[in-house]
Backbone as ProteinMPNN parsed JSONL, in Angstrom:
{"seq_chain_A": "XXXXXXXXXXXXXXXXXXXXXXXXXXXXXXXXXXXXXXXXXXXXXXXXXXXXXXXXXXXXXXXXXXXXXXXXXXXXXXXXXXXXXXXXXXXXXXXXXXXXXXXXXXXXXXXXXXXXXXXXXXXXXXXXXXXXXXXX", "coords_chain_A": {"N_chain_A": [[-16.287, -15.378, 9.995], [-15.098, -12.559, 8.737], [-12.163, -11.288, 7.892], [-11.153, -8.194, 9.302], [-8.733, -6.396, 9.432], [-6.652, -5.951, 6.434], [-4.124, -4.281, 5.392], [-1.345, -4.147, 6.708], [0.959, -3.291, 9.269], [4.192, -4.3, 8.493], [7.7, -5.257, 7.597], [8.608, -3.997, 4.526], [6.376, -2.784, 3.517], [4.45, -0.741, 1.894], [4.62, 2.928, 1.682], [2.382, 5.812, 2.454], [3.455, 8.982, 3.403], [2.065, 11.262, 5.188], [2.612, 13.534, 6.872], [4.511, 15.786, 7.73], [7.723, 17.043, 7.248], [8.681, 15.28, 4.771], [6.217, 14.851, 3.637], [3.601, 13.481, 1.607], [5.571, 11.588, -0.264], [6.187, 8.931, -1.166], [7.487, 5.859, 0.615], [8.94, 2.917, 2.377], [8.282, 0.325, 4.524], [10.685, -0.562, 7.097], [11.837, -1.633, 9.632], [10.204, -2.558, 12.325], [9.761, -0.694, 15.364], [8.477, 0.001, 17.945], [5.168, -0.206, 19.136], [3.993, 2.343, 17.839], [6.043, 3.397, 16.128], [7.837, 2.92, 13.52], [10.99, 2.082, 11.086], [11.054, 3.927, 8.573], [12.417, 3.886, 4.849], [13.202, 5.412, 1.871], [13.624, 3.931, -1.308], [16.163, 6.547, -0.868], [17.091, 6.935, -3.282], [15.434, 6.674, -4.718], [12.454, 7.38, -4.045], [13.187, 10.193, -2.91], [13.17, 9.761, 0.474], [14.851, 9.939, 2.935], [16.21, 7.079, 5.293], [14.651, 6.792, 8.102], [13.209, 7.174, 11.573], [9.761, 7.039, 12.422], [6.603, 8.049, 13.429], [3.919, 5.78, 13.049], [1.138, 7.378, 13.051], [1.846, 9.005, 10.869], [1.604, 8.069, 8.507], [0.261, 6.45, 5.302], [-0.906, 3.328, 4.856], [-0.483, 1.276, 1.923], [-1.883, -1.276, -0.372], [0.173, -2.595, -1.364], [3.041, -4.32, -0.997], [6.493, -5.531, -0.347], [8.804, -8.426, -0.352], [11.324, -8.316, 2.368], [13.216, -8.545, 4.775], [13.641, -7.785, 8.163], [14.684, -4.598, 9.118], [16.266, -4.045, 6.69], [19.348, -3.465, 4.381], [19.824, -0.471, 2.336], [20.639, -1.625, -0.384], [19.55, -3.927, -0.714], [16.706, -3.153, -0.386], [15.998, -1.967, -2.504], [16.871, -3.476, -4.731], [14.68, -5.517, -3.946], [12.212, -4.151, -4.429], [12.742, -3.244, -7.057], [12.524, -5.739, -8.169], [10.082, -6.598, -7.932], [8.647, -4.739, -8.925], [7.311, -2.539, -7.55], [7.279, 0.112, -7.422], [6.046, 0.589, -10.062], [3.661, -0.552, -9.929], [2.342, 0.769, -7.841], [1.989, 3.357, -9.484], [0.144, 2.741, -11.418], [-2.035, 2.573, -9.576], [-5.497, 4.286, -8.365], [-5.176, 5.694, -6.643], [-2.253, 6.988, -6.536], [-3.034, 8.091, -9.235], [-4.824, 10.222, -8.599], [-3.144, 11.897, -6.624], [-1.425, 12.722, -8.638], [-2.804, 14.377, -10.29], [-3.802, 15.95, -8.714], [-1.562, 17.278, -8.299], [-0.689, 18.432, -10.326], [-2.642, 19.7, -11.448], [-2.336, 22.093, -9.709], [0.264, 23.183, -10.148], [-0.376, 24.385, -12.496], [-0.818, 27.037, -14.686], [-2.003, 30.199, -15.005], [-2.907, 30.808, -17.598], [-3.065, 28.121, -18.684], [-5.365, 26.856, -16.977], [-7.063, 29.288, -17.878], [-7.444, 28.123, -20.379], [-8.032, 25.037, -19.958], [-10.709, 25.899, -18.889], [-12.337, 26.957, -21.17], [-11.966, 24.602, -22.771], [-13.509, 22.56, -21.119], [-16.044, 24.026, -21.163], [-16.588, 23.912, -24.311], [-16.786, 21.4, -24.479], [-18.685, 20.574, -22.559], [-21.011, 22.334, -24.127], [-20.994, 20.611, -26.506], [-22.217, 17.756, -25.729], [-24.174, 18.994, -24.585], [-25.779, 19.61, -26.694], [-25.884, 17.122, -28.264], [-27.449, 15.711, -26.316], [-29.765, 16.884, -26.86], [-30.195, 16.121, -29.533], [-30.96, 13.644, -29.188], [-33.356, 13.689, -27.622], [-35.594, 14.479, -29.23]], "CA_chain_A": [[-16.397, -14.165, 10.394], [-14.146, -12.0, 7.667], [-10.762, -10.601, 8.16], [-11.429, -6.676, 9.513], [-8.054, -5.296, 8.415], [-5.9, -6.273, 5.218], [-3.349, -3.426, 5.595], [-0.798, -4.362, 8.5], [2.804, -2.634, 9.05], [5.614, -5.054, 8.145], [8.71, -4.661, 6.784], [8.172, -4.031, 2.968], [4.838, -2.218, 3.339], [4.802, 0.653, 0.652], [3.183, 3.563, 2.34], [2.586, 7.091, 1.387], [3.56, 9.887, 4.42], [1.112, 12.359, 5.314], [2.547, 14.877, 7.255], [5.966, 16.28, 8.134], [8.987, 17.26, 5.994], [8.319, 14.064, 3.662], [4.837, 14.599, 3.548], [3.621, 13.251, -0.068], [6.335, 11.161, -0.428], [6.211, 7.258, -0.765], [8.188, 4.771, 1.745], [8.852, 1.702, 2.715], [8.74, 0.479, 6.335], [11.74, -1.4, 6.785], [11.699, -1.813, 10.455], [9.345, -1.851, 13.509], [10.325, -0.008, 16.918], [7.266, -0.343, 18.919], [3.949, 0.376, 18.972], [3.974, 3.385, 17.682], [6.91, 3.898, 15.751], [8.852, 2.374, 12.53], [11.813, 3.162, 10.609], [10.947, 4.085, 6.899], [13.199, 4.495, 3.661], [12.637, 5.878, 0.202], [15.073, 4.632, -0.653], [16.512, 8.116, -1.318], [17.3, 7.31, -4.719], [13.85, 6.649, -5.988], [11.744, 8.137, -4.051], [13.989, 10.633, -1.993], [13.182, 9.881, 1.701], [16.417, 8.926, 3.75], [16.053, 6.252, 6.319], [14.724, 7.792, 9.918], [12.217, 6.441, 12.234], [8.678, 7.92, 11.84], [5.118, 7.654, 13.927], [2.801, 5.275, 12.782], [0.164, 8.247, 12.544], [2.304, 9.91, 10.19], [1.403, 7.487, 7.383], [-0.948, 6.101, 5.097], [-0.165, 2.152, 4.215], [-0.792, 0.721, 0.969], [-1.998, -2.458, -0.309], [1.417, -3.272, -1.961], [4.223, -4.636, -0.088], [7.058, -6.803, -1.001], [9.227, -9.361, 1.109], [12.276, -8.118, 2.753], [13.877, -9.22, 5.844], [13.656, -6.783, 8.83], [16.189, -4.14, 9.028], [17.227, -4.609, 5.396], [19.885, -2.402, 3.76], [19.048, -0.089, 1.289], [20.497, -2.274, -1.802], [18.286, -5.007, -0.541], [15.545, -3.008, -0.245], [15.945, -1.46, -3.894], [16.399, -4.557, -5.426], [13.216, -5.922, -4.038], [11.407, -2.972, -5.404], [12.589, -3.351, -8.475], [11.959, -6.949, -8.588], [8.152, -6.873, -7.349], [7.679, -3.61, -9.694], [6.378, -2.283, -6.528], [6.831, 1.753, -7.802], [5.201, 1.072, -11.397], [2.198, -0.656, -9.422], [1.826, 1.909, -6.868], [1.591, 4.5, -10.265], [-0.989, 2.566, -11.813], [-2.939, 2.728, -8.805], [-6.201, 5.442, -8.247], [-4.61, 6.287, -5.846], [-1.598, 7.369, -7.233], [-3.244, 8.627, -10.061], [-5.348, 11.361, -7.855], [-2.208, 12.821, -6.383], [-0.627, 13.086, -9.958], [-3.713, 14.842, -11.15], [-3.776, 17.013, -8.306], [-0.113, 18.03, -8.537], [-0.634, 18.844, -12.055], [-3.586, 21.268, -11.087], [-2.092, 23.117, -8.173], [0.852, 23.323, -11.131], [-1.403, 24.728, -13.392], [0.015, 28.67, -14.876], [-3.267, 30.977, -15.013], [-3.299, 30.672, -19.209], [-3.312, 26.944, -18.833], [-6.286, 27.482, -15.96], [-7.98, 29.502, -18.717], [-7.334, 26.879, -21.737], [-9.089, 24.307, -19.548], [-11.863, 26.241, -18.798], [-12.595, 26.702, -22.438], [-12.22, 23.005, -23.529], [-14.932, 22.242, -20.955], [-17.378, 25.12, -21.781], [-16.712, 23.464, -25.522], [-17.672, 19.768, -23.713], [-20.244, 20.663, -22.019], [-21.942, 22.604, -25.137], [-21.293, 18.996, -27.546], [-22.741, 17.38, -24.802], [-25.814, 19.419, -24.262], [-26.274, 19.569, -28.012], [-26.347, 15.333, -28.588], [-28.391, 15.232, -25.97], [-31.064, 17.759, -27.447], [-30.646, 15.587, -30.489], [-31.285, 12.55, -28.742], [-34.934, 13.816, -26.761], [-36.238, 14.739, -30.21]], "C_chain_A": [[-15.418, -13.455, 9.588], [-12.971, -11.585, 8.315], [-11.469, -8.466, 7.81], [-10.09, -6.11, 8.564], [-7.093, -6.2, 7.082], [-4.497, -5.678, 5.343], [-2.554, -3.808, 7.079], [0.968, -3.811, 8.265], [3.587, -3.795, 9.338], [6.423, -4.809, 7.372], [8.401, -4.891, 5.128], [7.01, -3.133, 2.485], [5.183, -0.878, 2.775], [3.673, 1.559, 1.839], [3.274, 5.385, 2.199], [2.812, 8.239, 3.385], [3.018, 11.226, 4.331], [1.492, 13.417, 5.864], [3.993, 15.138, 8.189], [6.644, 16.742, 7.149], [8.558, 16.609, 4.665], [6.926, 13.865, 3.313], [4.301, 14.388, 1.589], [4.241, 12.142, -0.551], [6.048, 9.383, -0.208], [7.682, 6.861, -0.073], [8.067, 4.011, 2.029], [8.663, 1.551, 3.985], [9.961, -0.819, 6.105], [12.029, -1.989, 7.928], [10.852, -1.305, 11.286], [10.258, -1.764, 14.985], [9.224, -0.433, 17.911], [6.231, -0.214, 18.257], [2.975, 1.186, 17.488], [4.561, 3.723, 16.47], [7.813, 2.534, 14.85], [9.901, 3.228, 11.857], [11.582, 2.91, 9.43], [12.399, 4.185, 6.209], [12.661, 4.172, 2.461], [12.709, 4.088, -0.668], [15.116, 5.672, -1.532], [16.409, 8.034, -2.915], [16.254, 7.132, -5.646], [12.652, 7.279, -5.671], [12.062, 9.833, -2.922], [13.473, 11.026, -0.544], [14.205, 9.083, 2.104], [15.658, 8.069, 5.159], [15.925, 6.664, 7.78], [13.18, 7.014, 10.596], [11.06, 7.498, 12.381], [7.505, 7.116, 12.639], [4.475, 7.206, 13.114], [1.522, 6.238, 11.986], [0.434, 8.682, 11.416], [2.084, 9.3, 8.306], [0.543, 6.52, 7.243], [-0.737, 4.659, 4.025], [-0.834, 1.916, 3.088], [-0.907, -0.271, 0.735], [-0.42, -3.045, -0.765], [2.772, -3.432, -1.093], [5.096, -6.2, -0.695], [8.203, -7.458, -0.359], [10.611, -8.846, 1.034], [12.303, -8.324, 4.142], [14.093, -7.9, 6.953], [14.764, -6.02, 9.153], [16.834, -4.365, 7.213], [17.634, -3.372, 5.165], [19.213, -1.643, 2.913], [19.225, -0.508, 0.284], [19.343, -3.557, -1.861], [16.902, -4.422, -0.614], [14.989, -2.216, -1.774], [15.686, -2.323, -4.797], [15.227, -5.451, -5.299], [12.218, -5.396, -4.679], [11.232, -3.652, -6.541], [12.13, -4.811, -9.164], [10.331, -7.173, -8.569], [7.5, -5.639, -8.517], [6.988, -2.715, -8.94], [5.893, -0.531, -7.308], [6.091, 1.943, -8.822], [3.943, 0.777, -10.777], [2.057, 0.148, -9.003], [1.158, 2.906, -7.803], [0.433, 4.417, -11.13], [-2.306, 2.548, -10.708], [-4.032, 4.128, -8.781], [-5.797, 6.285, -7.706], [-3.5, 7.41, -6.106], [-1.514, 8.436, -8.143], [-3.727, 10.2, -10.181], [-4.732, 12.243, -7.403], [-1.44, 13.206, -7.778], [-1.843, 14.218, -10.548], [-4.244, 16.041, -10.563], [-2.397, 18.222, -8.281], [-0.082, 18.962, -9.643], [-1.565, 20.304, -11.939], [-3.04, 22.184, -10.597], [-0.468, 23.853, -9.489], [0.564, 24.051, -12.347], [-0.928, 26.314, -13.591], [-1.58, 28.917, -15.318], [-3.534, 30.898, -16.49], [-3.518, 29.332, -18.903], [-4.667, 26.708, -17.929], [-7.526, 27.799, -17.138], [-8.103, 28.626, -19.831], [-8.297, 25.654, -21.201], [-10.48, 24.386, -19.475], [-13.074, 26.716, -20.169], [-12.812, 25.913, -22.731], [-13.247, 22.427, -22.469], [-15.856, 22.956, -20.711], [-17.415, 24.478, -23.19], [-17.338, 22.228, -24.806], [-18.537, 19.544, -23.765], [-21.234, 21.131, -23.011], [-22.308, 20.908, -26.206], [-22.015, 18.025, -26.702], [-24.374, 17.395, -24.87], [-26.447, 19.373, -25.825], [-26.622, 18.004, -28.701], [-27.532, 15.052, -27.821], [-29.997, 15.622, -26.431], [-31.485, 16.811, -28.562], [-31.46, 14.285, -30.357], [-32.756, 12.537, -28.067], [-35.525, 14.039, -28.122], [-36.47, 13.586, -30.786]], "O_chain_A": [[-14.38, -14.032, 9.911], [-13.007, -11.616, 9.545], [-11.906, -7.83, 6.851], [-10.171, -5.594, 7.449], [-7.149, -7.42, 7.233], [-3.592, -6.51, 5.409], [-3.033, -3.764, 8.212], [1.796, -3.963, 7.366], [3.599, -4.234, 10.488], [6.128, -4.156, 6.371], [7.987, -5.958, 4.676], [6.77, -2.832, 1.316], [6.057, -0.11, 3.176], [2.658, 1.255, 2.465], [4.284, 5.991, 1.842], [2.144, 7.914, 4.367], [3.406, 12.123, 3.583], [0.885, 14.437, 5.538], [4.27, 14.573, 9.247], [6.069, 16.851, 6.066], [8.167, 17.233, 3.677], [6.511, 12.844, 2.764], [4.656, 15.081, 0.636], [3.553, 11.518, -1.359], [5.752, 8.828, 0.85], [8.74, 7.469, -0.236], [6.868, 3.781, 2.185], [8.831, 2.529, 4.713], [10.043, -1.684, 5.233], [12.576, -3.07, 7.713], [10.559, -0.11, 11.324], [11.102, -2.518, 15.469], [9.434, -1.397, 18.648], [6.182, -0.113, 17.031], [2.059, 0.921, 16.709], [3.856, 4.305, 15.646], [8.28, 1.513, 15.354], [9.961, 4.457, 11.861], [11.814, 1.776, 9.01], [13.398, 4.502, 6.854], [11.995, 3.222, 2.05], [11.823, 3.248, -0.508], [14.474, 5.836, -2.57], [15.816, 8.832, -3.641], [16.161, 7.334, -6.857], [11.861, 7.697, -6.516], [11.147, 10.399, -2.324], [13.317, 12.204, -0.223], [14.454, 7.919, 1.791], [14.72, 8.498, 5.831], [16.884, 6.846, 8.53], [12.315, 6.427, 9.946], [11.335, 8.696, 12.455], [7.386, 5.892, 12.593], [4.207, 7.97, 12.187], [1.054, 6.05, 10.863], [-0.533, 8.868, 10.678], [2.329, 9.906, 7.263], [0.042, 5.829, 8.13], [-0.496, 4.732, 2.82], [-1.98, 2.365, 3.122], [-0.141, -0.937, 1.432], [-0.07, -4.115, -0.268], [3.369, -2.466, -0.617], [4.72, -7.275, -1.16], [8.655, -6.654, 0.457], [11.188, -8.835, -0.054], [11.21, -8.252, 4.704], [14.765, -6.969, 6.509], [15.806, -6.594, 9.467], [17.903, -4.893, 6.908], [16.991, -2.356, 5.423], [18.058, -1.96, 2.63], [18.356, -0.192, -0.528], [18.588, -3.945, -2.753], [15.964, -5.168, -0.893], [13.813, -1.968, -2.042], [14.725, -2.284, -5.565], [14.773, -6.072, -6.26], [11.431, -6.015, -5.395], [10.301, -4.314, -7.001], [11.591, -5.001, -10.254], [9.656, -7.938, -9.258], [6.33, -5.568, -8.894], [6.087, -2.066, -9.472], [4.781, -0.099, -7.609], [5.45, 2.987, -8.946], [3.046, 1.609, -10.918], [1.401, 0.863, -9.76], [0.087, 3.411, -7.463], [-0.207, 5.374, -11.565], [-3.466, 2.51, -11.118], [-3.481, 5.154, -9.179], [-5.888, 7.478, -7.996], [-3.768, 8.598, -5.922], [-0.676, 9.336, -8.2], [-3.46, 11.061, -11.019], [-5.183, 13.386, -7.47], [-0.796, 14.254, -7.719], [-1.409, 14.94, -11.446], [-4.856, 16.931, -11.154], [-2.334, 19.452, -8.256], [0.491, 20.048, -9.739], [-1.302, 21.474, -12.219], [-3.26, 23.291, -11.088], [-0.329, 25.076, -9.524], [1.463, 24.244, -13.165], [-0.64, 26.874, -12.533], [-2.272, 28.051, -15.852], [-4.753, 30.932, -16.655], [-4.743, 29.295, -18.786], [-5.282, 25.955, -18.684], [-8.511, 27.099, -17.374], [-9.278, 28.479, -20.165], [-9.242, 25.294, -21.903], [-11.305, 23.525, -19.779], [-14.301, 26.771, -20.085], [-13.958, 25.847, -23.176], [-14.013, 21.646, -23.032], [-16.674, 22.509, -19.907], [-18.609, 24.42, -23.484], [-18.556, 22.251, -24.626], [-19.246, 18.8, -24.444], [-22.322, 20.556, -22.983], [-23.369, 20.348, -26.482], [-22.582, 17.259, -27.482], [-25.286, 16.588, -25.05], [-27.632, 19.078, -25.982], [-27.514, 17.828, -29.532], [-28.478, 14.397, -28.259], [-31.025, 14.948, -26.379], [-32.674, 16.558, -28.752], [-32.352, 13.902, -31.114], [-33.33, 11.453, -27.961], [-36.533, 13.346, -27.988], [-37.12, 13.537, -31.83]]}, "name": "protein", "num_of_chains": 1, "seq": "XXXXXXXXXXXXXXXXXXXXXXXXXXXXXXXXXXXXXXXXXXXXXXXXXXXXXXXXXXXXXXXXXXXXXXXXXXXXXXXXXXXXXXXXXXXXXXXXXXXXXXXXXXXXXXXXXXXXXXXXXXXXXXXXXXXXXXXX"}
């Protein structure tokens, strides 16, 4: 029988906050309080998330995990994240790239959206002409 789950709530697990004032920010699980709550930390200098208690329902766990003891200090957490290059690994994932693209689109000005539309039209025109040539 294959394992059903691969992402477990454990100290050092990188997670994305999905709800609340810190929504959209990354955090690391530092300690487990009970079945439904965990203590998370950014650390604040890296992700802008302070150490606080949070319900598990508000987190999306990632595949990335670093080895830290339960209730580790911020300095210990920061060194562990740097050692395993967790944040750089996260930025390479498709999930992180998708979030970055979404943010980029949301922050576009009207003129940038117009330029994008024109570029898409030109690309479509080029593709159409190439397909037309190959069909002949």
